[in-house]
C-alpha positions, 0 to 999 in steps of 0.5 A: 500500500502506498502512503504519502510522505512529505519531505523538506529539501533544498530547492536546487536539489529538488529542481535537479532531481526533477530534471534527473527523473524526467531524463530517466522517464521516472517519477521522483517518488519512484526514484526516492523510494528505490533509493530508500529501499537500497538503504534499508535492504541488505540485498539491493532489490531495485530494478535500476542502478542508483546514480551518483547524483542520487547517492550524492544527496545522501548525508549518511546522518542517523536520525534518532527514532525519538527525535521531537522534530516539531520541538526542534523545528520550533526551536529553530524558528525561535532562533531564526526570528529572534 
């Protein structure tokens, strides 16, 4: 079952990723899904190779499962608009 996921990304990355997806005649959602699948599976089951560009947008940062992202974002906004 497919679910909706909202991501917040740098605008230039989004534009370049959309161009890449268009060139490959694939949806950006499919490319992101395949990339995430390659990260979480021990055996790569994707039906295409992940490009160096798509690999380059990975930071390798581990996000804690108990992260209070709303609180973090609120703190960020408070600092930004001080």
